GUSEKE-306567 format. One record per residue (C-alpha): residue in three letters; x, y, z. Coordinates in pm, whole numbers, padded with zeros to 5 digits, always signed. Last residue first. Layout:
BEGIN
ALAXYZ/...
END
This chain:
BEGIN
SER+05388+08116+11724/ILE+05626+08064+11438/ASP+05793+07742+11562/GLN+06101+07655+11360/LYS+06138+07415+11070/ALA+06106+07631+10761/PHE+06270+07922+10941/LYS+06586+07721+10987/LYS+06603+07637+10616/LEU+06544+08002+10530/SER+06817+08117+10767/VAL+07061+07861+10630/TYR+06996+07968+10272/CYS+07034+08333+10357/PHE+07363+08267+10537/ILE+07494+08066+10242/ILE+07392+08334+09994/PHE+07537+08601+10227/ILE+07889+08431+10245/ALA+07900+08367+09868/THR+07810+08718+09783/TRP+08057+08836+10045/ALA+08346+08659+09875/ALA+08253+08773+09523/VAL+08207+09138+09629/THR+08540+09153+09812/SER+08727+08969+09538/VAL+08584+09190+09259/GLU+08663+09517+09450/TYR+09006+09413+09568/TYR+09121+09282+09226/LYS+09442+09492+09199/PHE+09494+09507+09576/MET+09522+09861+09703/THR+09301+09796+10001/LEU+09566+09833+10274/GLY+09675+10162+10133/GLY+09428+10269+09868/THR+09644+10442+09607/GLY+09651+10184+09325/MET+09295+10276+09225/TRP+09025+10032+09115/TRP+08788+10179+09376/GLN+08957+10459+09567/HIS+08686+10728+09539/PRO+08430+10454+09634/ASN+08581+10429+09985/LEU+08290+10384+10231/VAL+08123+10110+10019/LEU+08443+09889+10016/SER+08544+09931+10380/SER+08190+09821+10492/LEU+08173+09553+10226/ASN+08472+09364+10371/PHE+08811+09274+10227/GLY+09004+09477+10485/ALA+09006+09175+10719/PHE+09228+08999+10457/LEU+09506+09256+10508/LYS+09502+09231+10887/LEU+09467+08853+10858/GLN+09821+08859+10713/LEU+09930+08888+11077/SER+10242+09082+11178/GLY+10046+09408+11169/PRO+09839+09306+11470/ILE+09465+09316+11425/PHE+09265+09593+11598/ALA+09278+09848+11313/PRO+09157+09579+11066/LEU+08824+09547+11263/ILE+08714+09909+11231/PHE+08498+09859+10913/LEU+08376+09519+11004/ALA+08262+09633+11350/ILE+08077+09937+11196/PHE+07872+09713+10964/ILE+07817+09453+11231/VAL+07689+09706+11480/ALA+07463+09875+11223/PHE+07313+09540+11110/LEU+07250+09450+11472/ILE+07069+09773+11538/PHE+06853+09752+11226/THR+06758+09386+11294/PHE+06676+09451+11654/TYR+06445+09729+11550/SER+06284+09523+11269/ASN+06212+09215+11485/LYS+06184+08862+11357/LEU+06536+08786+11475/MET+06637+08501+11240/VAL+06425+08594+10947/SER+06527+08959+10988/LEU+06900+08874+10994/SER+06865+08688+10674/PHE+06668+08967+10506/THR+06928+09219+10625/PHE+07207+09010+10462/THR+07015+08990+10134/SER+06939+09367+10140/PHE+07308+09441+10213/LEU+07403+09221+09917/LEU+07158+09404+09682/MET+07308+09733+09803/CYS+07654+09606+09723/VAL+07549+09499+09371/TYR+07408+09850+09301/SER+07720+10035+09425/VAL+07942+09801+09230/ILE+07740+09867+08905/ILE+07728+10244+08962/ALA+08116+10250+09021/LEU+08162+10045+08707/LEU+07963+10296+08511/LEU+08157+10588+08654/TYR+08491+10430+08581/THR+08381+10354+08219/LEU+08275+10707+08169/PHE+08594+10856+08313/SER+08796+10631+08078/PHE+08968+10335+08225/ASN+09324+10225+08155/TRP+09354+09963+08422/TRP+09496+09959+08773/SER+09365+10311+08824/ILE+09585+10605+08905/TYR+09453+10891+09124/PRO+09746+11130+09171/PHE+09966+11114+09475/ASN+10014+11364+09754/TYR+09657+11489+09738/GLU+09412+11605+09478/TRP+09541+11474+09141/ASN+09302+11413+08860/PHE+09497+11654+08642/GLY+09756+11385+08574/SER+09471+11185+08407/SER+09425+10846+08550/ILE+09047+10860+08484/ALA+09142+10883+08118/THR+08933+11120+07909/LYS+08641+10959+07725/TRP+08365+11144+07910/LEU+08553+11467+07912/TYR+08392+11659+07621/SER+08046+11707+07764/TYR+08147+11680+08129/ASP+07945+11985+08236/PHE+07867+12020+08603/VAL+07520+12131+08699/PHE+07308+11886+08494/PHE+07573+11622+08561/TYR+07529+11653+08937/SER+07148+11683+08924/GLY+07125+11358+08724/LEU+07388+11195+08945/THR+07181+11263+09253/VAL+06831+11198+09123/PHE+06927+10889+08921/LEU+07145+10743+09186/LEU+06870+10789+09454/PHE+06607+10637+09231/ILE+06822+10344+09116/THR+06909+10254+09471/ILE+06549+10275+09595/ILE+06403+10087+09309/SER+06666+09811+09324/THR+06631+09770+09697/VAL+06258+09750+09654/SER+06305+09464+09404/LEU+06557+09291+09632/SER+06310+09307+09922/ALA+06025+09179+09706/ILE+06242+08882+09591/LEU+06321+08805+09951/LYS+05955+08847+10052/ASP+05852+08604+09781/ILE+06097+08350+09921/MET+05958+08407+10268/LEU+05610+08327+10130/LYS+05737+07966+10098/ARG+05639+07945+10457/GLY+05274+07884+10359/ARG+05162+07960+10012/ARG+04826+07794+10081/ALA+04775+07962+10427/THR+04946+07852+10746/TYR+05213+08115+10716/THR+04970+08404+10687/VAL+04723+08310+10960/LEU+04976+08228+11238/GLN+05194+08516+11122/THR+04924+08783+11175/ARG+05059+08936+11500/ASN+05139+09272+11335/GLU+05512+09257+11418/PHE+05535+08895+11312/GLU+05340+08959+10981/PHE+05550+09259+10881/ASN+05888+09106+10973/THR+06023+09042+10624/ILE+05879+09341+10449/LEU+05969+09580+10729/ALA+06320+09444+10775/THR+06376+09483+10396/SER+06239+09839+10399/LEU+06441+09957+10703/VAL+06765+09788+10589/ILE+06728+09928+10234/LEU+06644+10277+10348/ILE+06948+10301+10570/MET+07174+10142+10301/ALA+07033+10376+10033/GLU+07127+10678+10245/ILE+07479+10538+10317/LEU+07534+10460+09951/VAL+07400+10798+09829/THR+07617+10985+10074/ILE+07927+10780+09965/LEU+07840+10866+09605/LEU+07810+11236+09672/THR+08106+11305+09882/ARG+08395+11065+09795/PHE+08281+10979+09446/LEU+08150+11302+09290/LEU+08311+11567+09512/SER+08627+11369+09557/HIS+08675+11329+09181/MET+08591+11700+09132/ALA+08864+11817+09368/TYR+08844+12181+09231/PRO+09173+12355+09322/LYS+09387+12044+09364/GLY+09228+11824+09099/ALA+09236+12034+08780/PHE+08939+11925+08577/PHE+09055+11682+08305/TRP+09275+11699+07995/HIS+09472+11384+07923/MET+09848+11329+07954/TYR+09832+11076+08240/GLU+09814+10788+07987/ARG+10157+10884+07868/ASN+10200+10538+07699/LYS+10533+10480+07868/LYS+10434+10662+08193/LEU+10121+10439+08231/GLU+10326+10128+08150/GLU+10577+10230+08422/PHE+10286+10279+08669/ARG+10137+09942+08590/THR+10475+09776+08657/SER+10502+09968+08987/PHE+10153+09850+09068/LYS+10268+09492+09054/ILE+10561+09571+09278/TYR+10322+09761+09512/GLU+10109+09445+09532/ASN+10416+09235+09616/ARG+10503+09471+09901/LEU+10149+09428+10038/THR+10190+09046+10055/GLU+10550+09076+10198/ALA+10438+09317+10474/ALA+10157+09070+10570/THR+10392+08773+10554/GLY+10626+08924+10809/SER+10570+09280+10914/LEU+10323+09555+10888/ARG+10337+09871+11094/TYR+10068+10054+10890/GLY+10310+10345+10825/ASN+10605+10113+10781/ILE+10420+09918+10500/ALA+10299+10239+10349/LYS+10651+10389+10344/GLU+10783+10068+10187/GLY+10521+10085+09921/MET+10602+10444+09841/MET+10973+10336+09799/ASN+10852+10071+09558/ILE+10644+10328+09364/ILE+10932+10568+09286/PHE+10778+10887+09165/GLU+11018+11152+09017/ALA+10936+11084+08650/TYR+10574+11163+08722/THR+10676+11517+08818/PRO+10904+11571+08518/ASP+10630+11471+08272/LEU+10342+11644+08453/SER+10484+11993+08473/LYS+10402+12102+08116/ALA+10035+12002+08162/MET+10014+12207+08488/GLY+10151+12518+08314/VAL+09908+12481+08027/TYR+09615+12427+08262/MET+09712+12746+08459/GLU+09750+12941+08130/LYS+09396+12841+08041/LEU+09276+12952+08380/HIS+09447+13293+08341/LEU+09285+13338+07999/GLU+08947+13264+08149/TYR+09033+13521+08424/PHE+09120+13790+08165/SER+08789+13724+07981/GLN+08589+13755+08301/LEU+08777+14068+08400/GLU+08699+14229+08066/LYS+08329+14134+08096/SER+08311+14267+08447/THR+08443+14606+08332/PHE+08783+14721+08430/LEU+08907+15026+08628/ASP+08672+14927+08911/GLN+08905+14651+09000/ASN+09167+14916+09098/GLU+09061+14941+09471/TYR+09005+14572+09533/SER+09360+14494+09426/LEU+09495+14333+09107/GLN+09870+14268+09154/ALA+09860+13884+09134/PHE+09572+13897+08895/PHE+09776+14070+08624/ASP+10074+13843+08684/SER+09845+13544+08635/ALA+09745+13680+08303/HIS+10107+13641+08190/GLU+10388+13867+08071/PHE+10202+14176+08182/THR+10157+14540+08073/GLN+10081+14841+08277/GLY+09951+15203+08220/SER+09637+15138+08417/LYS+09352+15188+08176/LYS+09518+15199+07828/GLN+09808+14969+07908/THR+09558+14736+08094/VAL+09336+14711+07791/SER+09611+14660+07533/ASN+09783+14415+07770/LEU+09475+14203+07807/HIS+09416+14201+07427/SER+09768+14092+07371/LEU+09727+13813+07623/GLY+09414+13699+07449/PRO+09591+13708+07116/GLN+09880+13500+07266/LEU+09661+13223+07402/ASP+09626+13052+07060/ASP+10004+13006+07044/GLU+10000+12826+07383/LEU+09719+12602+07261/LYS+09907+12515+06945/LEU+10216+12418+07153/LEU+09999+12194+07370/SER+09833+12036+07066/GLU+10180+11959+06914/ASP+10341+11826+07225/THR+10034+11604+07281/ILE+09762+11615+07546/LYS+09478+11366+07483/THR+09125+11506+07537/GLY+09102+11669+07196/TYR+09232+12015+07100/LYS+08917+12219+07034/LYS+08662+12025+07248/ALA+08916+11939+07519/ILE+09017+12299+07557/GLN+08663+12428+07570/ASN+08577+12158+07824/VAL+08877+12261+08030/VAL+08743+12617+08041/GLY+08393+12514+08135/LEU+08509+12425+08485/GLU+08540+12792+08575/GLU+08164+12835+08523/LYS+08094+12556+08773/PHE+08302+12723+09054/ASP+08017+12807+09293/SER+07847+12466+09225/SER+07909+12295+09557/ASP+07590+12407+09719/TYR+07405+12301+09407/VAL+07525+11942+09435/LEU+07478+11924+09812/PHE+07124+12061+09777/VAL+07042+11791+09516/ASN+07161+11532+09764/TRP+06953+11680+10050/ALA+06639+11682+09837/SER+06696+11310+09749/PHE+06759+11221+10114/LEU+06439+11393+10221/LEU+06236+11232+09945/LEU+06363+10881+10035/LEU+06322+10952+10409/SER+05960+11055+10361/LEU+05882+10755+10148/ILE+06045+10521+10398/ILE+05867+10673+10696/PRO+05529+10694+10521/SER+05542+10331+10416/ALA+05393+10288+10066/LEU+05715+10165+09917/ALA+05776+09923+10196/LYS+05437+09747+10214/LYS+05406+09784+09826/SER+05695+09547+09781/GLU+05495+09273+09953/LEU+05194+09347+09742/PHE+05400+09333+09420/ILE+05568+09009+09528/ILE+05234+08860+09608/ARG+05096+08965+09266/MET+05394+08798+09095/
END
């Protein structure tokens, strides 16, 4: 145990790794606060969810509309007195509000009017969800995706079958009205992208850089300091490499957990999700682009977040194992870092170079590079070539087996090779 601690200390006490860890953490906190301009506006949907529940029903929606009438009456009483105008909706007031006549109203009045406007916006969006979802035809979307990626033959048929499965899931979602849950409006605020597409990808890339550096440092320390002949002829001998593997995984855990804690901690400190933890991640409000985010399973936001953290953590452990194996083979930190980067990038761009007539194009997408660079699409049926129902589990399971074999082979080779 003491050996593992001392091996871990080599990385955790490294000035470069410590400096990068603090720098990355500070940058992530900055990203959160730099995106917080609209955090006050987000409180409106929390108010709605608190009072009416996260699930949108016809009764709760009608009750919300009725509760907005006193606010609209107050708006009209103020505007009638100060500008001689009345409005049917708060949005009508803001549509005609100019810079010159803003001074007619106090900041408190404008704030209350804007809050009313936001609530009206959410009501309007909720009313539009049923007819909008009824228009989607998943099979046609699948054909467009197949044509867009220029797939043919068995590759096209494989992806078409996935869209057929997703069509069944979509019909179930419409039947149980899973999309009728309050959540932050996607198109104006894009909170899903901010959390999973911006912050989580940033954390994963930062953690990956630190993990590759720390794992290579731990593994190659003796070879780079010319002490391998002393260390590997001692009592522990070449079995020390197993201790180094455990130390590398331990440091990986510390780095990953620290970055996630700092980043997610600052994010949820700034953005309030108090009454939205149990809302469905497939909420119709979680819609940022041409198609809403719809998960293969009925996940709550909290469940989706926890699963994303677990997958992120497992991927970082796999990257550490892979880096360890490369380091054992190369015995040089610089070469290890460069080769890791080349392989990571090559795996990510590989599917683009495979003809669409080959099913291999789809299978090539089951790689860790594509997985970690698209956390906003995990478990979603909107991921193009990666929209397979069990894509995340299959990718992690396959590469776990590959890296375990690679690690075993590298250790076996190290046990027999010359270390001079």
